[in-house]
C-alpha positions as CSV (number, residue, x, y, z in Angstrom):
1,G,105.7,-16.7,121.2
2,G,104.2,-13.2,121.3
3,G,102.4,-13.7,118.0
4,V,98.8,-12.8,117.2
5,V,96.2,-15.6,117.3
6,A,94.2,-15.7,114.1
7,G,90.5,-16.4,114.5
8,P,90.4,-16.4,118.3
9,N,86.6,-16.8,118.4
10,A,86.8,-19.9,116.3
11,C,89.4,-21.3,118.6
12,C,87.2,-20.6,121.6
13,R,84.2,-22.3,120.1
14,Y,86.3,-25.3,119.1
15,L,87.7,-25.8,122.5
16,A,84.4,-25.3,124.2
17,G,82.9,-27.9,121.8
18,L,85.4,-30.5,123.0
19,R,83.9,-30.4,126.5
20,E,80.2,-30.7,126.0
21,D,79.9,-31.9,129.6
22,L,80.6,-28.4,130.8
23,A,77.6,-26.9,128.8
24,L,79.7,-23.9,127.8
25,F,77.1,-23.0,125.2
26,G,74.3,-22.9,127.8
27,A,71.4,-25.2,128.3
28,T,69.1,-24.1,125.4
29,D,69.3,-22.9,121.9
30,F,68.5,-19.4,123.1
31,D,71.5,-19.6,125.5
32,A,73.7,-20.7,122.7
33,A,72.6,-17.7,120.6
34,K,73.4,-15.3,123.4
35,V,76.8,-17.0,123.9
36,E,77.5,-16.4,120.2
37,Q,76.7,-12.7,120.6
38,Y,78.9,-12.2,123.6
39,V,81.8,-14.1,122.1
40,E,81.7,-11.7,119.1
41,F,81.1,-8.7,121.5
42,S,84.1,-9.6,123.6
43,W,86.4,-9.6,120.6
44,Y,85.1,-6.7,118.6
45,R,84.2,-4.3,121.5
46,L,86.9,-5.2,124.0
47,E,89.8,-7.3,122.8
48,V,90.5,-5.0,119.8
49,L,90.9,-2.1,122.2
50,V,93.5,-4.1,124.2
51,G,95.2,-5.0,120.9
52,A,95.3,-1.4,119.8
53,C,97.1,-0.4,123.0
54,T,99.5,-3.3,123.4
55,L,100.4,-4.9,120.0
56,P,104.0,-4.1,119.0
57,V,104.7,-1.9,116.0
58,R,105.4,-4.0,112.9
59,P,108.6,-3.4,110.9
60,G,108.2,-0.4,108.6
61,E,105.2,1.1,110.5
62,P,105.6,4.5,112.1
63,P,105.8,4.6,116.0
64,S,102.6,5.1,117.9
65,D,101.8,6.8,121.2
66,K,100.1,4.1,123.2
67,N,98.9,6.5,125.9
68,K,97.2,8.7,123.3
69,I,95.6,5.6,121.7
70,A,94.3,4.5,125.1
71,A,92.8,8.0,125.8
72,L,91.0,7.9,122.4
73,A,89.8,4.3,122.9
74,S,88.6,4.9,126.5
75,K,85.2,6.2,125.2
76,D,84.6,3.0,123.2
77,C,85.8,1.0,126.3
78,F,83.3,2.6,128.6
79,S,80.5,2.2,126.0
80,A,81.2,-1.6,125.8
81,L,81.5,-2.0,129.6
82,T,78.3,-0.1,130.1
83,A,76.5,-2.5,127.7
84,L,77.8,-5.4,129.8
85,N,76.7,-3.7,133.0
86,T,73.2,-3.2,131.6
87,A,73.0,-6.8,130.5
88,L,73.9,-8.0,133.9
89,I,71.3,-6.1,135.9
90,S,69.0,-9.1,136.3
91,S,71.3,-12.1,135.7
92,T,74.3,-13.6,137.4
93,F,76.0,-14.6,134.2
94,L,75.8,-13.4,130.6
95,A,73.9,-16.4,129.3
96,G,71.5,-18.6,131.2
97,K,69.1,-17.3,133.8
98,A,69.8,-19.2,136.9
99,A,73.0,-18.7,138.9
100,S,73.2,-22.4,139.3
101,S,73.7,-22.8,135.6
102,G,77.2,-21.5,136.0
103,P,79.4,-19.5,133.6
104,T,79.5,-20.1,129.9
105,L,81.9,-19.4,127.1
106,A,80.3,-15.9,127.0
107,D,81.5,-15.2,130.5
108,A,84.9,-16.7,129.8
109,C,85.6,-14.5,126.7
110,A,84.2,-11.3,128.3
111,C,85.9,-11.9,131.7
112,V,89.3,-12.5,130.1
113,A,88.8,-9.3,128.0
114,V,88.0,-7.3,131.1
115,A,90.9,-8.9,133.0
116,E,93.2,-7.8,130.2
117,I,92.0,-4.3,130.4
118,V,92.5,-4.3,134.2
119,T,96.0,-5.8,134.2
120,A,97.5,-4.7,130.9
121,V,95.8,-1.4,129.9
122,P,94.3,0.2,132.9
123,A,94.7,3.5,131.1
124,L,91.6,2.6,129.1
125,L,89.6,3.2,132.3
126,Q,91.0,6.7,132.8
127,G,91.0,6.3,136.7
128,A,87.2,5.8,136.9
129,N,85.5,4.4,140.0
130,L,83.8,1.4,138.5
131,G,82.2,0.5,141.8
132,K,79.9,3.4,141.4
133,A,79.6,3.6,137.7
134,M,79.1,-0.1,136.9
135,P,78.1,-2.1,140.0
136,H,76.6,-5.1,138.1
137,L,79.7,-5.5,136.0
138,C,81.8,-5.4,139.1
139,R,79.6,-8.0,140.9
140,W,79.8,-10.3,137.8
141,F,83.6,-9.8,137.3
142,L,84.4,-10.6,140.9
143,T,82.1,-13.6,140.8
144,C,83.9,-14.9,137.8
145,V,87.5,-14.3,138.9
146,H,86.8,-16.1,142.2
147,H,85.4,-19.1,140.4
148,P,87.9,-22.0,140.7
149,S,88.2,-22.4,136.9
150,F,88.9,-18.8,136.3
151,L,91.3,-18.5,139.2
152,A,93.3,-21.5,137.8
153,V,93.8,-19.7,134.5
154,L,93.9,-16.0,135.4
155,G,95.5,-16.2,138.9
156,P,94.8,-13.8,141.7
157,S,96.1,-10.7,139.9
158,P,92.9,-9.5,138.2
159,A,90.9,-9.6,141.4
160,A,93.6,-7.7,143.4
161,L,94.0,-5.0,140.7
162,F,90.3,-4.7,140.4
163,K,90.0,-3.8,144.1
164,D,92.3,-0.8,143.5
165,L,90.1,0.4,140.6
166,L,87.0,0.1,142.8
167,G,88.6,2.0,145.6
168,K,87.2,-0.7,148.0
169,D,88.2,-4.0,149.3
170,L,85.5,-6.1,147.7
171,K,84.9,-9.7,148.2
172,P,82.7,-11.9,146.0
173,P,79.4,-10.0,146.5
174,Q,76.2,-11.2,148.1
175,T,73.1,-11.0,146.0
176,S,70.7,-10.5,148.8
177,G,68.4,-7.6,148.9
178,S,69.4,-7.1,152.6
179,A,73.1,-6.7,151.8
180,A,74.4,-3.8,153.8
181,A,75.1,-0.6,151.9
182,S,78.1,0.0,154.2
183,G,81.2,-2.1,154.7
184,G,82.2,-2.0,151.1
185,E,79.8,-4.5,149.7
186,L,77.8,-3.9,146.6
187,K,74.1,-3.5,147.4
188,V,71.4,-5.1,145.3
189,G,68.1,-3.2,145.5
190,S,64.9,-4.8,146.7
191,A,63.3,-4.9,143.2
192,Q,66.5,-6.5,141.8
193,A,66.6,-9.0,144.7
194,A,63.1,-10.0,144.1
195,A,63.8,-10.5,140.4
196,L,66.9,-12.6,141.2
197,A,65.0,-14.7,143.6
198,A,62.3,-15.3,141.1
199,L,64.8,-16.3,138.5
200,E,66.3,-18.9,140.7
201,S,63.0,-20.8,140.8
202,V,62.5,-20.9,137.0
203,P,62.4,-24.6,136.0
204,A,65.0,-25.9,133.5
205,L,63.7,-26.6,130.1
206,A,63.0,-30.3,129.2
207,L,63.8,-30.3,125.5
208,K,62.1,-32.8,123.3
209,F,63.0,-32.1,119.7
210,S,65.7,-34.1,118.0
211,R,66.3,-35.1,114.4
212,E,66.0,-38.7,113.3
213,R,68.8,-38.0,110.9
214,T,72.2,-36.4,110.8
215,R,72.5,-33.2,108.8
216,I,74.9,-33.4,106.0
217,K,76.6,-30.2,107.3
218,D,77.3,-32.0,110.6
219,V,78.8,-34.9,108.7
220,M,81.1,-32.7,106.6
221,N,82.1,-30.2,109.3
222,C,82.5,-32.5,112.3
223,V,84.6,-35.0,110.5
224,E,86.8,-32.3,109.0
225,S,87.3,-30.6,112.3
226,G,88.0,-33.8,114.2
227,G,84.7,-34.2,115.9
228,G,84.3,-30.8,117.4
229,K,81.2,-28.6,117.0
230,S,80.8,-24.8,117.4
231,G,78.3,-22.2,118.3
232,A,74.6,-23.0,118.5
233,A,75.2,-26.3,116.7
234,A,77.0,-27.6,119.8
235,A,73.8,-27.1,121.9
236,A,71.4,-28.6,119.3
237,A,73.4,-31.1,117.3
238,Q,73.4,-34.9,117.9
239,A,76.5,-36.8,119.0
240,P,79.8,-36.0,117.3
241,V,80.2,-37.5,113.8
242,E,83.6,-39.2,113.3
243,L,85.1,-41.5,110.8
244,G,83.5,-44.9,111.3
245,A,80.3,-43.5,112.8
246,F,77.0,-44.9,111.7
247,V,74.6,-42.2,110.4
248,V,71.3,-41.7,108.7
249,V,71.3,-39.0,106.2
250,K,68.3,-37.7,104.1
251,G,68.1,-35.4,101.2
252,W,67.6,-34.8,97.6
253,A,69.8,-36.3,94.9
254,R,72.0,-34.0,92.9
255,T,73.0,-37.0,90.8
256,V,72.5,-40.7,90.7
257,R,74.9,-42.7,88.6
258,S,76.0,-46.3,88.2
259,A,79.6,-47.5,88.0
260,N,81.6,-50.7,87.9
261,K,79.3,-52.2,85.3
262,G,76.2,-51.6,87.3
263,K,77.5,-53.0,90.5
264,L,77.8,-49.7,92.3
265,L,75.6,-46.6,92.6
266,F,76.9,-43.2,93.5
267,V,74.0,-41.1,95.1
268,V,75.1,-37.5,95.7
269,L,72.8,-35.9,98.3
270,N,72.2,-32.4,99.6
271,D,69.7,-31.6,102.4
272,G,70.1,-27.8,102.2
273,S,72.2,-27.5,105.4
274,T,75.4,-26.8,103.6
275,A,76.9,-25.9,100.3
276,H,78.7,-29.2,100.2
277,D,77.2,-32.4,98.7
278,L,77.6,-35.8,100.4
279,Q,78.4,-38.8,98.2
280,C,76.8,-42.1,99.2
281,V,78.2,-45.3,97.8
282,V,75.6,-48.0,97.3
283,S,76.8,-51.6,96.5
284,S,74.6,-54.1,94.7
285,D,74.1,-56.2,97.8
286,C,72.7,-53.2,99.8
287,P,69.0,-53.3,100.6
288,G,67.2,-50.8,98.3
289,F,69.9,-50.9,95.5
290,E,67.4,-51.8,92.7
291,A,64.9,-49.1,93.8
292,A,67.6,-46.5,93.8
293,Q,68.5,-47.1,90.1
294,P,68.0,-43.9,88.1
295,A,65.3,-45.6,85.9
296,K,63.4,-46.6,89.0
297,C,63.7,-43.4,91.1
298,G,64.0,-40.8,88.4
299,G,67.5,-39.7,89.3
300,T,68.2,-36.0,90.0
301,G,65.6,-34.6,92.3
302,A,64.5,-37.8,94.0
303,S,64.6,-37.8,97.8
304,F,66.5,-40.6,99.7
305,S,67.1,-41.9,103.2
306,V,70.6,-43.5,103.4
307,E,71.9,-45.4,106.4
308,G,75.6,-46.2,106.5
309,V,79.1,-45.6,107.8
310,V,81.1,-42.4,107.4
311,V,84.5,-43.3,105.7
312,A,87.3,-41.3,104.1
313,S,86.6,-40.8,100.4
314,L,88.8,-42.4,97.8
315,G,87.9,-39.7,95.3
316,G,89.3,-36.2,95.1
317,Q,86.0,-34.3,95.1
318,Q,85.2,-34.8,98.8
319,A,86.9,-35.6,102.1
320,V,84.4,-38.1,103.3
321,E,81.5,-40.2,102.0
322,V,78.9,-42.7,103.3
323,Q,79.3,-46.4,102.7
324,A,75.6,-47.3,102.5
325,S,74.1,-50.3,104.3
326,K,70.5,-49.4,103.4
327,V,68.9,-47.0,101.0
328,V,65.3,-46.0,100.7
329,V,63.7,-43.9,98.0
330,L,61.4,-41.5,99.8
331,G,60.1,-39.7,96.8
332,A,60.7,-40.6,93.1
333,V,60.7,-38.1,90.3
334,F,57.7,-38.5,88.0
335,A,59.0,-36.7,84.9
336,G,59.5,-39.5,82.5
337,E,58.4,-39.8,78.9
338,G,54.9,-41.1,78.2
339,K,52.7,-42.8,80.8
340,A,53.1,-45.5,83.4
341,E,51.5,-48.9,82.9
342,D,48.6,-47.9,85.1
343,G,48.1,-44.7,83.1
344,G,49.6,-42.4,85.8
345,L,52.8,-40.3,85.6
346,A,55.9,-42.1,84.5
347,V,59.0,-42.3,86.7
348,G,62.0,-40.7,85.1
349,G,63.9,-37.4,84.7
350,A,63.5,-36.7,81.0
351,K,61.1,-33.8,81.7
352,Y,62.4,-32.7,85.1
353,P,62.6,-28.9,85.0
354,L,66.0,-28.8,86.7
355,A,68.2,-31.0,84.6
356,K,71.9,-31.2,85.3
357,K,72.7,-28.5,82.8
358,G,72.9,-24.9,83.9
359,H,69.9,-22.6,83.8
360,S,69.6,-18.9,83.5
361,L,68.4,-16.9,86.5
362,E,65.5,-15.7,84.5
363,Y,64.3,-19.2,83.8
364,L,64.7,-20.2,87.5
365,R,62.4,-17.3,88.5
366,T,59.7,-19.1,86.6
367,L,60.4,-22.1,88.9
368,A,60.4,-20.3,92.2
369,H,59.0,-23.4,93.9
370,L,61.9,-25.5,92.7
371,R,64.9,-23.1,92.5
372,P,65.8,-23.7,96.2
373,R,67.3,-27.0,94.9
374,T,69.8,-25.2,92.8
375,K,73.2,-24.6,94.3
376,A,73.7,-20.9,93.8
377,Y,70.2,-20.0,95.0
378,A,70.5,-22.2,98.0
379,S,73.7,-20.5,99.0
380,T,72.0,-17.1,98.5
381,Q,69.2,-18.2,100.9
382,R,71.6,-19.5,103.6
383,L,73.4,-16.1,103.4
384,R,70.0,-14.3,103.6
385,N,69.3,-16.3,106.8
386,A,72.7,-15.4,108.2
387,M,72.1,-11.7,107.5
388,A,68.8,-11.9,109.4
389,Y,70.6,-13.5,112.4
390,A,73.4,-11.0,112.2
391,T,70.9,-8.2,112.2
392,H,69.1,-9.3,115.3
393,S,72.3,-10.2,117.2
394,F,73.9,-6.8,116.3
395,F,71.0,-4.8,117.7
396,H,70.4,-7.1,120.7
397,A,74.0,-6.8,121.7
398,R,73.7,-3.0,121.7
399,G,70.5,-2.9,123.8
400,F,68.0,-2.1,121.0
401,L,64.4,-3.4,121.4
402,Y,62.8,-5.2,118.5
403,V,59.4,-3.5,117.7
404,H,56.7,-5.0,115.4
405,T,55.2,-2.2,113.4
406,P,52.0,-2.6,111.4
407,L,51.8,-3.7,107.8
408,I,48.4,-1.9,107.2
409,T,48.5,1.8,107.8
410,G,46.8,5.1,107.1
411,A,50.0,7.1,106.9
412,D,52.3,7.5,103.8
413,C,55.7,7.7,105.5
414,E,57.5,9.0,102.4
415,G,54.7,11.3,101.2
416,A,55.1,9.9,97.7
417,G,51.7,8.3,97.3
418,E,53.2,5.0,96.2
419,M,51.1,2.8,98.5
420,F,49.1,-0.3,97.7
421,A,45.5,0.2,98.7
422,V,43.8,-2.1,101.3
423,T,40.1,-2.1,100.8
424,T,37.0,-4.3,101.1
425,L,34.9,-1.9,99.0
426,L,35.4,-3.7,95.6
427,P,31.9,-4.9,94.6
428,K,31.3,-8.6,93.9
429,D,29.7,-7.5,90.6
430,P,32.7,-6.3,88.4
431,K,30.3,-3.8,86.8
432,G,29.2,-2.4,90.1
433,D,30.3,1.0,91.4
434,L,32.1,1.9,94.6
435,P,30.3,3.8,97.4
436,R,30.6,7.5,96.9
437,V,30.5,10.6,99.2
438,E,27.0,12.0,98.8
439,K,25.9,15.6,98.8
440,G,25.4,16.9,102.3
441,A,28.2,14.7,103.8
442,A,31.2,16.2,105.5
443,K,33.6,17.7,103.1
444,G,37.4,17.8,103.0
445,G,39.8,15.9,105.2
446,L,39.4,12.2,105.4
447,A,35.8,12.2,104.3
448,G,36.7,13.5,100.8
449,E,34.6,15.6,98.4
450,V,31.2,14.8,96.9
451,G,31.7,12.0,94.3
452,D,34.9,10.7,95.9
453,V,35.1,7.1,97.1
454,D,33.5,7.0,100.5
455,Y,36.1,5.3,102.6
456,S,34.1,5.7,105.8
457,K,32.2,2.6,104.6
458,D,35.4,0.7,104.2
459,F,36.7,-2.0,106.6
460,F,38.8,0.4,108.7
461,G,36.4,3.4,108.3
462,A,39.1,5.3,106.5
463,Q,41.5,5.0,103.6
464,A,44.3,2.4,104.3
465,G,47.2,0.9,102.5
466,L,50.2,-1.4,102.9
467,T,53.1,0.3,104.7
468,V,56.0,1.8,102.8
469,S,58.1,2.0,105.9
470,G,57.8,1.2,109.6
471,Q,59.8,4.3,110.6
472,L,57.0,6.6,111.8
473,N,55.5,3.9,113.9
474,V,58.8,2.8,115.4
475,E,59.6,6.4,116.3
476,T,56.7,6.3,118.8
477,H,58.5,3.6,120.8
478,C,61.9,5.3,120.4
479,C,60.4,8.3,122.2
480,A,59.7,6.1,125.3
481,L,61.9,3.0,125.1
482,S,65.0,4.8,123.6
483,D,66.9,2.6,121.1
484,V,64.6,0.4,119.0
485,Y,64.4,-1.2,115.6
486,T,61.9,-2.8,113.3
487,F,62.6,-5.5,110.7
488,G,59.7,-6.5,108.5
489,P,58.1,-6.4,105.0
490,T,57.3,-3.1,103.3
491,F,55.6,-2.4,100.0
492,R,55.9,0.2,97.2
493,A,53.5,0.5,94.3
494,E,56.3,1.9,92.1
495,D,56.2,1.0,88.4
496,S,60.0,0.2,88.4
497,H,61.6,-2.6,86.4
498,T,65.2,-2.1,87.5
499,N,67.4,-4.8,89.0
500,R,67.3,-2.9,92.3
501,H,63.6,-2.6,93.0
502,L,60.8,-4.8,94.3
503,A,57.2,-4.1,95.1
504,E,57.5,-6.2,98.3
505,F,60.7,-6.2,100.3
506,W,62.0,-6.2,103.9
507,M,63.3,-3.2,105.7
508,I,65.6,-2.9,108.8
509,E,64.9,0.5,110.5
510,P,66.6,1.4,113.8
511,E,65.8,4.5,115.6
512,I,68.2,6.0,118.2
513,A,67.0,8.3,121.0
514,F,69.0,11.3,122.1
515,A,71.3,10.9,119.0
516,T,72.7,13.0,116.2
517,L,73.4,12.4,112.6
518,Q,77.0,11.6,113.5
519,Q,75.9,8.7,115.7
520,D,73.4,7.6,113.1
521,M,76.2,7.3,110.5
522,D,78.5,5.5,113.0
523,L,75.7,3.0,113.8
524,A,75.0,2.4,110.1
525,E,78.6,1.8,109.2
526,D,79.1,-0.5,112.2
527,Y,76.0,-2.5,111.3
528,L,76.9,-2.9,107.7
529,K,80.4,-4.0,108.6
530,H,79.1,-6.4,111.2
531,C,76.9,-8.1,108.6
532,V,79.7,-8.4,106.1
533,H,82.1,-9.8,108.7
534,H,79.5,-12.3,109.8
535,A,79.1,-13.4,106.2
536,L,82.9,-13.8,105.8
537,T,83.4,-15.7,109.1
538,E,80.3,-17.9,109.1
539,C,79.4,-18.4,105.5
540,M,82.7,-18.8,103.6
541,D,81.6,-22.1,101.9
542,D,78.6,-20.4,100.4
543,L,80.6,-17.3,99.4
544,L,83.1,-19.5,97.5
545,V,80.2,-21.3,95.8
546,L,78.8,-18.0,94.6
547,Q,82.2,-16.6,93.6
548,A,82.8,-19.6,91.4
549,V,79.5,-19.3,89.4
550,E,80.1,-18.2,85.8
551,D,79.3,-14.5,85.1
552,W,78.9,-13.9,88.9
553,D,81.2,-11.7,91.0
554,G,84.5,-13.4,90.7
555,D,86.1,-11.0,93.3
556,L,83.3,-11.4,95.8
557,V,85.3,-12.4,98.8
558,A,88.1,-9.9,98.2
559,R,85.5,-7.2,97.7
560,L,83.8,-8.0,101.0
561,K,87.2,-8.0,102.8
562,Q,88.1,-4.6,101.3
563,L,84.8,-3.2,102.7
564,L,86.0,-4.0,106.2
565,A,89.6,-2.8,105.7
566,K,89.0,0.9,106.1
567,P,86.5,3.5,107.4
568,F,83.8,4.6,104.9
569,A,84.6,7.9,103.2
570,R,82.3,10.7,104.2
571,V,81.4,13.6,101.8
572,T,78.6,16.1,101.6
573,Y,76.1,16.0,98.8
574,T,77.5,19.3,97.5
575,E,81.0,17.8,97.4
576,A,79.7,14.8,95.5
577,I,77.9,16.9,92.9
578,E,81.0,19.1,92.4
579,T,83.2,15.9,92.0
580,L,80.8,14.5,89.4
581,Q,80.8,17.8,87.5
582,Q,84.6,18.0,87.5
583,H,85.0,14.4,86.3
584,V,82.4,15.0,83.5
585,A,84.2,18.2,82.4
586,Q,87.6,16.4,82.4
587,G,86.3,13.4,80.5
588,L,87.0,11.0,83.4
589,A,83.4,9.9,83.9
590,P,81.6,7.5,81.5
591,P,78.7,9.0,79.4
592,F,75.9,9.1,82.0
593,E,72.4,8.5,80.9
594,N,71.4,11.4,83.2
595,K,73.8,13.9,81.8
596,D,72.7,17.1,83.5
597,I,74.7,17.1,86.8
598,E,73.5,20.0,88.9
599,W,73.0,20.9,92.5
600,G,69.5,19.9,93.6
601,M,69.2,16.8,91.4
602,D,68.4,13.4,92.9
603,M,71.4,11.4,92.0
604,A,70.7,8.3,90.0
605,S,72.2,4.8,90.6
606,E,74.8,5.4,87.9
607,H,76.1,8.5,89.7
608,E,76.1,6.8,93.1
609,R,77.9,3.7,91.7
610,Y,80.5,5.9,89.9
611,L,81.3,7.7,93.1
612,A,81.6,4.4,95.1
613,E,83.4,2.3,92.4
614,S,85.6,4.8,90.5
615,V,86.1,7.9,92.7
616,F,86.4,6.6,96.3
617,K,86.8,2.9,95.4
618,G,84.7,1.7,98.3
619,P,81.6,2.6,100.4
620,I,80.9,6.3,101.0
621,I,78.5,8.1,103.3
622,C,77.0,11.1,101.5
623,T,75.4,13.7,103.8
624,N,73.4,17.0,103.8
625,Y,71.0,16.5,100.9
626,P,68.8,19.3,99.4
627,K,65.5,19.4,101.4
628,A,63.4,19.3,98.2
629,I,64.5,15.7,97.4
630,K,64.2,14.3,100.9
631,A,61.3,13.3,103.2
632,F,59.4,15.9,105.4
633,Y,60.6,14.4,108.7
634,M,64.3,15.1,108.1
635,K,65.9,17.8,110.3
636,L,66.7,21.0,108.5
637,D,70.3,22.2,108.6
638,E,70.9,25.6,110.1
639,G,72.6,28.5,108.3
640,T,72.0,27.4,104.7
641,A,71.5,30.0,101.9
642,P,68.0,30.5,100.5
643,G,67.4,28.1,97.6
644,R,70.2,25.9,98.9
645,E,68.5,24.5,102.0
646,T,69.7,21.1,103.1
647,V,68.6,18.5,105.7
648,Q,70.6,16.3,108.0
649,A,70.3,13.3,105.8
650,M,72.8,10.6,104.9
651,D,73.0,7.8,102.3
652,I,75.5,5.0,102.3
653,L,76.6,4.2,98.7
654,V,78.4,0.9,97.9
655,P,80.0,-0.5,94.7
656,R,77.8,-2.5,92.3
657,I,74.6,-1.4,94.1
658,G,74.5,2.4,94.8
659,E,72.4,3.4,97.8
660,I,72.0,0.7,100.4
661,I,71.2,2.7,103.5
662,G,69.3,6.0,103.9
663,G,68.9,7.8,107.1
664,S,68.7,11.2,108.9
665,A,68.3,13.1,112.1
666,R,64.6,13.6,112.6
667,E,63.0,17.0,112.9
668,D,62.1,17.4,116.6
669,D,60.6,20.8,116.4
670,H,56.8,20.8,116.2
671,A,56.3,23.9,114.1
672,T,59.1,23.1,111.7
673,L,57.8,19.5,111.2
674,L,54.3,20.7,110.6
675,S,55.5,23.3,108.0
676,R,57.6,20.6,106.2
677,A,54.6,18.2,106.1
678,N,52.4,20.9,104.6
679,E,55.2,21.6,102.0
680,M,55.2,17.9,101.0
681,G,51.5,17.6,100.9
682,V,51.3,15.2,103.9
683,S,48.0,15.3,105.7
684,E,48.2,16.9,109.1
685,E,45.1,15.1,110.2
686,Q,46.5,11.7,109.3
687,L,49.8,12.4,111.2
688,S,48.4,14.1,114.3
689,W,49.7,11.3,116.4
690,Y,53.2,11.7,114.9
691,L,53.2,15.4,115.5
692,D,52.2,14.7,119.2
693,L,55.6,13.2,119.7
694,R,57.0,16.8,119.2
695,K,54.5,18.2,121.7
696,Y,54.9,15.9,124.6
697,G,58.6,15.7,125.6
698,T,60.3,15.9,122.3
699,C,63.9,14.7,122.0
700,P,66.6,14.7,119.4
701,H,66.7,11.3,117.6
702,A,67.9,9.8,114.4
703,G,67.6,6.6,112.4
704,F,68.1,4.9,109.1
705,G,66.5,2.3,106.8
706,L,68.2,-0.5,105.0
707,G,66.6,-2.6,102.3
708,F,67.3,-6.1,103.4
709,E,67.4,-7.5,99.8
710,R,70.1,-5.0,98.9
711,L,72.1,-6.2,101.8
712,V,71.8,-9.7,100.5
713,M,72.9,-8.4,97.1
714,L,76.0,-6.9,98.7
715,V,77.1,-10.1,100.5
716,T,76.2,-12.5,97.7
717,G,77.2,-10.6,94.6
718,V,73.7,-11.2,93.1
719,E,73.1,-8.6,90.4
720,N,69.3,-8.8,90.3
721,I,67.4,-8.1,93.5
722,R,64.7,-10.6,92.3
723,D,67.1,-13.4,93.0
724,T,67.5,-12.5,96.7
725,I,64.0,-13.2,97.8
726,P,62.0,-16.4,97.6
727,F,59.0,-15.1,95.7
728,P,59.8,-11.7,94.1
729,R,56.9,-9.3,93.6
730,Y,57.4,-6.7,90.8
731,P,55.2,-5.0,88.2
732,G,53.3,-7.7,86.3
733,H,54.5,-10.6,88.4
734,C,52.7,-12.0,91.5
735,D,53.1,-15.7,90.9
736,F,53.2,-18.4,93.5
């Protein structure tokens, strides 16, 4: 009826899940992951552009110039189509290597989006000759629209209109290396033809892994959605679970209680796959009933295998439950009072560390090996997993290469000297001394002065430490492979006890070749919004669990939605300082612990949060910081006054956290970079390789770093960063 379909991606996944025989999620888990990426890509990079140009103006909204919108959106349209063209260089379809595998949901979503552009909003293409600009996209599109299934839905119109855009009368193209360059057919080069031919002979995978149980998530989700599955689950899950189906579920007991005068047991299980618990009803005539009694199994925490039938629940706490036909206690809880008859540990839950009552987060940190069994922490870890997946899918869809940078390094990226030392020089005798530089040895540089520790005798022959950042290393690949990113652990020997700092944490650090600070900011904002959107669309159950926790963020979901609702505000550091000074003078700001607000200061978390929470009421991007408080590799701004020099840096500040992303344009001039390194006390000898990048074909580039645990804080509402990582490391604590 002309209305807007809400959640189109979810609709597509659901419909595709109903026809498993078509393998619309591909043949492998990897195919399914790629399908997920392109389904998201089609909506957020293509469909939104069509919507912006075609959706009618709502009552009360001002009129809009559709042609002007199309002209503005054309750049984004070409960027998205170029990404598709690149992805299709060596493959017939978007997911699945062999042409014989056929189109998937990825092709369906992307092809329909391109067809909409061709038929409904050709102004987005600005009269470009796609045949020359994007031959691989053209070949793929024509292959799809001539496919019987696509033709039945789309009709002949997209193919006919596409010919006009190409300026040629194209037929479904040949993929032979000998295809004639003349006659209007797209030519595939000999190298490409060889690659395509080789791909055709790749054997299909014979997958072996399957679970001998049904995940509780599949029981809950599949029944509630009528038997359909979505996403990667469709490729890997077992047969659809429906009411009346026989299942085997395994997990750990949240509770075990008796009812009906001891004739029934209610065993509530969770296997970690979902925020929801599954109730299993065990009658007295069920095999294993006696062994499942709380006094025999220990109750909460015991692990079970339950076989039975999925039925509609009579209670109001859950939609379905399992009517058990067999129950097996896989692992009892040995936390009872006293000793067993044989002198061993007694079965029982009296001393079980995770009793049913609530526990403080501080207490749970002392039980890091058991806290995954608690509801809020489990939801936090599922969201952490989702953010890692969203990170890789975001950068993969945009053509970034994932680069593994070293954990052990001889370079201090930040020049702050907060590195953990890596050495094998410590003597076995605690009273023994370390090897020292002797008189007559080389002085200065890496060798050190007489009496200094002689690191030439160390394992690496030089002083080494745990990396504080992978940025310098990943820049080497950016200057050859273009857009790259690294995602791995980093370490800071900083004696900080705040709720935002860890000694060991993970960093995501993309680096963009031939890019400016503006593009760096745009990528950072897109990435952060992508992750938040992924959390809202894929992890709502866990978000609602966390939102309901007492003393947690009661407005978590609304806050995340608000983050997506509008562009991030952008202000310079100078404007931010002036705003803080004005608010302090007018009595609008709270009494800051750091009261002296002046240009050149490194803003503290309280200042960053005030700007994000009270002034701009949302995320902001603060730019052009004083050079004295930023790293040596950040590009200097031109035309600044003496004493007020700034660099092309940017930080993204968000409510409740403060800084979550820091980035910059990198200094690409050799002489300037060397001067800045000397100013900051960074060893030229240690960074000779980094300086070489500015000598041999330097190029403008930019990047940013995001502390992964702070991202998890953002999407979960967790207040202390120590509760976002399985085994937190901070001053005085290295347990487990």
